[in-house]
Phi, psi and omega in degrees: 000324179293329177295320179295317177296320180294322179291317179294327181291319180251081187292327186265010179259132177267136178258104181270353178283175179282119178266139181279332182259099185291328179294319179294321179293320179293319178294324179295316180292326177294320177294323181292325180286330181264056179280179185300127178088358181270134175225145184277333181275143182288146177267129181286135182286341180291321180294314180295319181294321180291325176296317179296319180296317180292322178295318178293323178297314181295318180295317180293319180292325176288328175298319178292318183293326182267004180303309179296328179289333178286343179277345186298313180300321179292321177296320177297320178295317178294323178297319180293317185287332183280337178080187183251009179282158178262102176217183189293319183293310178296325179293318178294321179295316179294321177299316179290326177293331177278321186283321183301313178295325179293316178296319180293326178295319181285339177256029182296316181296317181289332178292315182272353177284347177292337180278142185289313181260119187316147181288163179282165181295323182295325178291321175294322177298317180294323178296313179294323177299318177297321178294318180291325176295318178296321178293321178296323176297319179295318179293324176296319179294320177298319180294318181288335177280341180091014180261000176257120183293128182237342182240164179295330182288347179287330180238356175244124184288333184272356179272145179281150177289134181296139180275144178286136181274328186221141174243140177229151179203165181221176178099192182255150175263124182261015180270000000 
C-alpha cells in the first residue's frame, strides 16, 4: 500500500525497480501515457492541412487587399519631402503617384487571380479604396503644386487671374 501512495505522490517518476504491487504499477503506466494533450486515436492530417490552407489563404488575400493602404504613409512622407516647387523630382513623384493606382486598377483581375479560391467582395473593396485614396493624394499634390487647373483663368486666356483677398505672414519685422 505504501508503494501505491509513493507512486501516486510522484506521478512523473518512473519506477524501474521490481514493484511488488503489479496493479499499482499498471495503473501508474496508464496514467503516465494519458498525459496532457495525449489522445489514443490518430488525428487525420487532411483536417489539419485544410485548416492551415484556409488560414493561409485568408491571410494572403488580406495582404493583397491592404497593399495600397500600406503605401499611404510612404506617399505622405514623399509628398512632404518633395515640397511644392515645380522641379523634376516632384513632377516624377506625382506622375508615379497618378500612374500606379491606374495600372493597379486595370490589373485587378490578374492581381486577385493568383488566389485559388476567389477573394471576398470586402477584400476587393478595400483594395479599390486604397487605390482611390492614393489617387486622391496625387490629385491633392497636383493642386498644391499649382499644376491642376482650378480657376477659369487657368484654361481661358481672356479671363483675369483671381485676386487674393487676404495675405498672411508671420515672424518679426526687422525694419
